Every structure is written in C-alpha cells, then in structure tokens.
RODO-2510 file (C-alpha; in nm, 4 decimals, decimal comma):
residues 300
     n   res          X          Y          Z
     1     m    -1,4448    -7,4868    -7,6562
     2     n    -1,2200    -7,1959    -7,5577
     3     k    -0,8429    -7,2016    -7,5500
     4     l    -0,7242    -7,0219    -7,2391
     5     l    -0,4004    -6,8404    -7,1630
     6     l    -0,3238    -6,8576    -6,7908
     7     i    -0,0720    -6,6052    -6,6566
     8     d     0,0553    -6,5407    -6,3057
     9     i     0,2645    -6,2288    -6,2420
    10     g     0,4493    -6,1963    -5,9138
    11     g     0,6993    -5,9451    -5,7839
    12     t     0,9802    -6,1152    -5,9780
    13     n     0,8564    -6,3694    -6,2327
    14     m     0,5818    -6,4249    -6,4877
    15     r     0,4556    -6,7824    -6,5215
    16     y     0,2198    -6,8890    -6,7951
    17     a     0,0459    -7,1906    -6,9456
    18     t    -0,2433    -7,2825    -7,1734
    19     a    -0,5562    -7,4898    -7,1150
    20     y    -0,8894    -7,5730    -7,2746
    21     s    -1,2120    -7,4748    -7,1062
    22     d    -1,3396    -7,8338    -7,1077
    23     s    -1,0221    -7,9842    -6,9539
    24     d    -0,8573    -7,9923    -6,6104
    25     e    -0,5084    -8,0128    -6,7630
    26     i    -0,2684    -7,7265    -6,8255
    27     s     0,0152    -7,7363    -7,0783
    28     s     0,2942    -7,5267    -7,2355
    29     i     0,4019    -7,4278    -6,8828
    30     n     0,6836    -7,1735    -6,8776
    31     k     0,8432    -6,8959    -6,6733
    32     k     1,0358    -6,5781    -6,7417
    33     v     1,1430    -6,2721    -6,5461
    34     f     0,8616    -6,0165    -6,5503
    35     n     0,9687    -5,7089    -6,7468
    36     e     0,7294    -5,4164    -6,7606
    37     a     0,8936    -5,2754    -7,0756
    38     t     0,8332    -5,5891    -7,2837
    39     f     0,5174    -5,7268    -7,1214
    40     y     0,2676    -5,6241    -7,3904
    41     e     0,4984    -5,7449    -7,6664
    42     n     0,5418    -6,0810    -7,4905
    43     l     0,1675    -6,1105    -7,4297
    44     e     0,0891    -6,0429    -7,7949
    45     e     0,3356    -6,3136    -7,9009
    46     l     0,1763    -6,5679    -7,6641
    47     i    -0,1763    -6,4854    -7,7808
    48     k    -0,0777    -6,5277    -8,1460
    49     e     0,1402    -6,8350    -8,0899
    50     h    -0,1315    -7,0274    -7,9075
    51     n    -0,4350    -6,8810    -8,0878
    52     i    -0,5844    -6,7534    -7,7618
    53     n    -0,9319    -6,6050    -7,7205
    54     t    -0,9555    -6,6016    -7,3379
    55     l    -0,7025    -6,4628    -7,0887
    56     i    -0,7107    -6,5244    -6,7126
    57     m    -0,4314    -6,3451    -6,5315
    58     s    -0,3414    -6,3278    -6,1633
    59     v    -0,1269    -6,0390    -6,0409
    60     a     0,0474    -5,9487    -5,7145
    61     g    -0,1640    -5,6500    -5,6166
    62     p    -0,5150    -5,5555    -5,5001
    63     k    -0,7944    -5,5597    -5,7568
    64     i    -0,9985    -5,2389    -5,7529
    65     d    -1,2893    -5,2417    -5,9975
    66     n    -1,1340    -5,4048    -6,3061
    67     s    -0,7744    -5,2941    -6,2480
    68     i    -0,4719    -5,4160    -6,0540
    69     t    -0,1708    -5,2025    -5,9690
    70     m     0,1226    -5,4194    -5,8680
    71     t     0,2285    -5,3965    -5,5049
    72     n     0,6037    -5,4041    -5,5683
    73     k     0,6281    -5,2404    -5,9120
    74     n     0,4917    -4,9244    -6,0722
    75     f     0,2788    -5,1093    -6,3291
    76     s    -0,0963    -5,1512    -6,3749
    77     f    -0,3330    -5,3819    -6,5621
    78     n    -0,6933    -5,3226    -6,6668
    79     q    -0,8946    -5,6207    -6,7874
    80     d    -1,1242    -5,4175    -7,0127
    81     k    -0,8298    -5,2486    -7,1859
    82     l    -0,6480    -5,5811    -7,2263
    83     k    -0,9586    -5,7393    -7,3779
    84     k    -0,9959    -5,4555    -7,6275
    85     k    -0,6258    -5,4206    -7,7117
    86     f    -0,5783    -5,7890    -7,7940
    87     k    -0,9284    -5,8528    -7,9357
    88     l    -1,0030    -6,1229    -7,6787
    89     k    -1,3367    -6,2936    -7,6288
    90     e    -1,2907    -6,2850    -7,2492
    91     c    -1,0367    -6,1395    -7,0074
    92     y    -1,0282    -6,1716    -6,6269
    93     l    -0,7900    -6,0312    -6,3650
    94     l    -0,7434    -6,1856    -6,0195
    95     n    -0,5304    -6,1027    -5,7200
    96     d    -0,2540    -6,3665    -5,7048
    97     w    -0,3644    -6,5028    -5,3650
    98     e    -0,7264    -6,5002    -5,4710
    99     s    -0,6097    -6,7340    -5,7474
   100     i    -0,4201    -6,9595    -5,5051
   101     a    -0,7355    -6,9953    -5,2956
   102     y    -0,9327    -7,0946    -5,6066
   103     s    -0,6763    -7,3671    -5,6778
   104     y    -0,7834    -7,5755    -5,3753
   105     g    -0,9724    -7,8362    -5,5775
   106     y    -0,6602    -7,9021    -5,7856
   107     i    -0,4012    -7,9011    -5,5065
   108     k    -0,5736    -8,0566    -5,2047
   109     e    -0,4151    -8,3978    -5,2671
   110     s    -0,0698    -8,2356    -5,2509
   111     i    -0,1146    -8,0868    -4,9023
   112     k     0,1342    -8,2034    -4,6387
   113     i    -0,0343    -8,1792    -4,2984
   114     i     0,1962    -8,0515    -4,0226
   115     q    -0,0736    -8,0088    -3,7540
   116     n    -0,3684    -8,2460    -3,7776
   117     g    -0,6323    -8,0545    -3,5822
   118     k    -1,0067    -8,1117    -3,6237
   119     t    -1,2204    -7,9528    -3,8921
   120     y    -1,4847    -7,7341    -3,7255
   121     n    -1,6111    -7,5216    -4,0167
   122     n    -1,5542    -7,4771    -4,3918
   123     n    -1,3171    -7,1783    -4,3713
   124     l    -0,9670    -7,1895    -4,5227
   125     l    -0,6822    -6,9409    -4,4845
   126     f    -0,4133    -6,9389    -4,7548
   127     l    -0,0852    -6,7613    -4,6816
   128     g     0,2672    -6,7522    -4,8117
   129     p     0,5874    -6,5483    -4,7902
   130     g     0,7579    -6,4819    -5,1232
   131     t     0,8889    -6,1548    -5,2643
   132     g     0,6165    -6,0087    -5,0414
   133     l     0,3532    -6,1675    -4,8171
   134     g     0,0235    -6,2820    -4,9625
   135     a    -0,2956    -6,4182    -4,8077
   136     a    -0,6537    -6,4987    -4,8997
   137     f    -0,9529    -6,6311    -4,7078
   138     s    -1,2066    -6,8810    -4,8427
   139     m    -1,5454    -6,9225    -4,6739
   140     n    -1,7781    -7,1848    -4,8227
   141     e    -1,5766    -7,1526    -5,1471
   142     v    -1,6264    -6,7746    -5,1639
   143     v    -1,2759    -6,6283    -5,1942
   144     l    -1,1750    -6,2998    -5,0307
   145     p    -0,8274    -6,1684    -5,1176
   146     t    -0,6408    -5,9576    -4,8616
   147     e    -0,3552    -5,7079    -4,8422
   148     l    -0,2186    -5,8633    -4,5231
   149     g     0,1433    -5,8069    -4,6227
   150     n     0,0900    -5,4316    -4,6179
   151     t    -0,0578    -5,4158    -4,2663
   152     k     0,1424    -5,2605    -3,9837
   153     n     0,0070    -5,3678    -3,6445
   154     f     0,2148    -5,6842    -3,5933
   155     i     0,5524    -5,5236    -3,6642
   156     e     0,6793    -5,4044    -3,3262
   157     s     0,5971    -5,7286    -3,1460
   158     l     0,7629    -5,9384    -3,4175
   159     k     1,0816    -5,7333    -3,4071
   160     k     1,1391    -5,8812    -3,0595
   161     n     1,2179    -6,2128    -3,2316
   162     f     1,5387    -6,0534    -3,3662
   163     k     1,6918    -5,9245    -3,0428
   164     n     1,9626    -5,6592    -3,0697
   165     v     1,9144    -5,6224    -3,4472
   166     t     1,7801    -5,2817    -3,5451
   167     f     1,6191    -5,2828    -3,8878
   168     e     1,3543    -5,0784    -4,0645
   169     a     1,0145    -5,2358    -4,1184
   170     s     0,7073    -5,0391    -4,2191
   171     r     0,4898    -5,3332    -4,3319
   172     l     0,4375    -5,6899    -4,2155
   173     e     0,6034    -5,8251    -4,5303
   174     d     0,9232    -5,6413    -4,4365
   175     i     0,9603    -5,9192    -4,1786
   176     i     0,7622    -6,2143    -4,3135
   177     s     0,8877    -6,2578    -4,6700
   178     g     1,1941    -6,3684    -4,8584
   179     s     1,2974    -6,0059    -4,8981
   180     g     1,2463    -5,9599    -4,5224
   181     i     1,4856    -6,2471    -4,4505
   182     s     1,7433    -6,0855    -4,6808
   183     k     1,7035    -5,7423    -4,5220
   184     i     1,7370    -5,8675    -4,1628
   185     y     2,0368    -6,0862    -4,2507
   186     e     2,2057    -5,7945    -4,4280
   187     t     2,1491    -5,5693    -4,1255
   188     l     2,3082    -5,8319    -3,9018
   189     t     2,6038    -5,9322    -4,1234
   190     h     2,6419    -5,6499    -4,3804
   191     e     2,6243    -5,9234    -4,6457
   192     k     2,3544    -5,8998    -4,9099
   193     l     2,2203    -6,2468    -4,9959
   194     s     1,8946    -6,3882    -5,1299
   195     a     1,6591    -6,5791    -4,8980
   196     e     1,7572    -6,8972    -5,0824
   197     e     2,1272    -6,8374    -5,0137
   198     i     2,0571    -6,7619    -4,6479
   199     f     1,8496    -7,0781    -4,6191
   200     k     2,1442    -7,2806    -4,7524
   201     k     2,3607    -7,1263    -4,4813
   202     f     2,0883    -7,2178    -4,2310
   203     l     2,1128    -7,5799    -4,3460
   204     d     2,4897    -7,5579    -4,2895
   205     k     2,4148    -7,4284    -3,9359
   206     e     2,5821    -7,0922    -3,9912
   207     p     2,4990    -6,9001    -3,6662
   208     d     2,3645    -6,5782    -3,8212
   209     a     2,1478    -6,7709    -4,0671
   210     l     2,0171    -6,9905    -3,7831
   211     f     1,9268    -6,6766    -3,5876
   212     v     1,7462    -6,5087    -3,8794
   213     i     1,5588    -6,8143    -4,0103
   214     n     1,4445    -6,9259    -3,6643
   215     g     1,3300    -6,5699    -3,5927
   216     f     1,1440    -6,5682    -3,9229
   217     i     0,9709    -6,9009    -3,8475
   218     k     0,8666    -6,7797    -3,5016
   219     s     0,7330    -6,4551    -3,6491
   220     l     0,5360    -6,6491    -3,9098
   221     s     0,3922    -6,8764    -3,6400
   222     q     0,2838    -6,5892    -3,4150
   223     t     0,1198    -6,4129    -3,7089
   224     l    -0,0660    -6,7302    -3,8055
   225     s    -0,1826    -6,7640    -3,4452
   226     d    -0,3451    -6,4203    -3,4479
   227     l    -0,4938    -6,4845    -3,7918
   228     a    -0,6391    -6,8161    -3,6732
   229     l    -0,8253    -6,6335    -3,3969
   230     s    -0,9280    -6,3576    -3,6396
   231     f    -1,0612    -6,5747    -3,9240
   232     l    -1,1362    -6,9081    -3,7482
   233     p    -1,0132    -7,1214    -4,0425
   234     g    -1,1660    -7,4458    -3,9190
   235     k    -1,0828    -7,6314    -4,2402
   236     g    -0,7208    -7,5280    -4,2127
   237     i    -0,4372    -7,2854    -4,2674
   238     l    -0,2514    -7,3651    -4,5897
   239     l     0,0986    -7,2335    -4,6555
   240     a     0,2005    -7,1930    -5,0194
   241     g     0,5024    -7,0904    -5,2243
   242     s     0,8575    -7,2127    -5,2713
   243     l     0,9839    -7,0665    -4,9429
   244     s     0,7093    -7,2458    -4,7477
   245     r     0,7854    -7,5704    -4,9292
   246     s     1,1551    -7,5391    -4,8405
   247     i     1,1294    -7,4301    -4,4811
   248     y     0,8398    -7,6236    -4,3259
   249     t     1,0455    -7,9361    -4,2503
   250     h     1,2440    -7,7195    -4,0073
   251     f     0,9421    -7,6147    -3,8019
   252     n     0,9792    -7,7478    -3,4495
   253     e     0,8204    -7,7124    -3,1063
   254     q     1,0272    -7,4087    -3,0084
   255     n     1,0264    -7,2040    -3,3279
   256     f     0,6748    -7,2822    -3,4569
   257     f     0,4275    -7,5010    -3,2663
   258     k     0,4681    -7,3455    -2,9201
   259     p     0,4610    -6,9853    -3,0553
   260     f     0,1480    -7,0762    -3,2526
   261     i    -0,0352    -7,1566    -2,9274
   262     n     0,1144    -6,8284    -2,8009
   263     n     0,0304    -6,8806    -2,4298
   264     n    -0,3434    -6,9033    -2,5026
   265     t    -0,5535    -7,1092    -2,2638
   266     g    -0,9042    -7,2509    -2,2442
   267     m    -1,1276    -7,2056    -2,5457
   268     h    -0,8630    -7,0194    -2,7470
   269     f    -0,6051    -7,2906    -2,6805
   270     d    -0,8564    -7,5427    -2,8131
   271     i    -0,9224    -7,3360    -3,1280
   272     l    -0,5502    -7,3090    -3,2072
   273     k    -0,4777    -7,6730    -3,1249
   274     n    -0,7711    -7,7861    -3,3410
   275     t    -0,6813    -7,5693    -3,6409
   276     p    -0,5315    -7,7917    -3,9126
   277     i    -0,2117    -7,6551    -4,0705
   278     g    -0,0773    -7,7788    -4,4018
   279     v     0,1744    -7,6937    -4,6713
   280     i     0,0789    -7,6988    -5,0392
   281     t     0,3575    -7,8968    -5,2067
   282     k     0,2209    -7,8616    -5,5614
   283     e     0,3892    -7,5940    -5,7714
   284     r     0,2278    -7,3379    -6,0059
   285     t    -0,0825    -7,3105    -5,7888
   286     p    -0,1953    -6,9725    -5,9322
   287     l    -0,2118    -7,1181    -6,2837
   288     y    -0,4417    -7,3941    -6,1591
   289     g    -0,6341    -7,1320    -5,9611
   290     n    -0,6872    -6,9231    -6,2746
   291     l    -0,8265    -7,2295    -6,4522
   292     s    -1,0481    -7,3178    -6,1551
   293     f    -1,1811    -6,9604    -6,1360
   294     y    -1,2783    -6,9710    -6,5028
   295     k    -1,4438    -7,3110    -6,4789
   296     n    -1,6399    -7,2067    -6,1665
   297     l    -1,7463    -6,8866    -6,3409
   298     n    -1,8921    -7,0855    -6,6264
   299     k    -2,0839    -7,3164    -6,3913
   300     m    -2,2994    -7,0281    -6,2759
***
C-alpha cells in the first residue's frame, strides 16, 4: 500500500493532500500561495512529514515528454528529476486540466445541470476560467489536455461583446479568465480590482461590472458553442473552478443560452440544443483527478 502526495499547482496557489493507493479518500487537504523560490523546500517538508513514496502532481502548463513549464510563471518541473531528487518510488506529472478530466468518477454526483440535453456519445469537454483558461477533452475515458487558453482565433469576434472598450488581448484567456475580467474592467474604469471584487459589484448591479460580467458570460457561451461543434461532447460540457461555481447562477437566455445556439439552424441547432451543460460544484477537483489517474494507471 502506497502513501500518495497529491499536489495541484495553478497560476496562483498550490493545493495538496495525501491519500492511500487502496482508498478513494483524500486527507490533510491544504492550500498555500505557490512560491517558486521555496517550492522544493516545501515539497521536501511534505514528503518527510507524511512519509511519502509516491507523488502525483498536476501543473498549469503543457506536458512535453516528462516536463511541464508553467504557462503563467517562468518555472519548470521534470518528473524524472523530482523522483531522483526526493528518492521517490513513483512520480507523475499531469496537466492541471488533464487531472480535472480524470476526476469525473469522483465529481459526477456534484454536477449541477444547467442545460439538460440528450447524451449522444461518450465525449466530455471540461473547461474553466481561472487565472488563465483551461480545457481538456475526454473520449471514452481517454483524456486529451489542451492549450485552448493560448489560442488566438476567437479574439476579434469576442471583443465585440465589449463595445467601445479598447483593450489588448493576444490570447483567448485574455478575455475568458478571471484576469481577463480584471483587465477589461480596469480599461473601462481605470480601477484595478480582482475578478472576485468585480463580481461583488456585479451582484450590487454596479453598471460597469454588469457590462463586463455580462460580456464575459456571452464570450464564454459563444466559445463553448464553437467548441461543442468542434469536439461534439455528447456526454456534456462541464464547467469547473471557483469562478464557474460563482457565476453560473447568473446565466440567462440573453447572456448565455441564446449566444450558445449562436444563430445555428437545422442539424447544428439540434447538436447544440442536445449538448448537456453542467457545472462541477465539488472543490479540489484536480486532487481527486490525480488520485483517479494513479488508480487507473494501476488497473492496467
């Protein structure tokens, strides 16, 4: 029986927990701000404190061979070097959204359905705006991570949702992310606030916050519409992350459901209307995904 250390590193925070290889439970759940300068010191302390021999870590960045370079920070991880440095029995690196997709078996009971649809295949699309924008695709339980947030082709059309506001955007996540919300709001008001602070103003019906958040929701919906026709996720589109959990109750016909159909007719209307859409309400999904990945690996 192995004792596992599960770590998820995003653009801002590092979350971690422990688990046993023969259990579905995770424990010792904690969170701290990710600091490149102290990461190895913190990791060594966790390994010693919990007597760890297996590390499964998800990171916000693309995995190339056995390494991940973070998307939003100048910091890299290599699973072979980590295994050797800390004398681990096993070490695995995953893209953070790859991990979220693996978590499905643990989180499916927590999904809040916002569009019922009809299941027409076994494909799932996972997506969520956070510090950046992440997405992964699952086909018959084979998970394919993506770098959707760093694509460029949606940008000019989405800028039209923020009329008369001129802002710089070189990647999709410059619009569809918490940092995108902050940047657009700052351009409009010259006030620098977090996405959470802007969302509170939205709840108070502050006009500029209403404009930015509704534009964000419409942009998210239109992007999901194109992705639905690209990937045909007949089992559903699942939104994840704290921003998705906060904002989905404010989706309505004008800012989300009508833009999702996006003037499509005939067969393509039917595909979009029949695509289930849900929100994952369970927190810490990458930690559960790391555990699920390891357990699936050892079933082979």
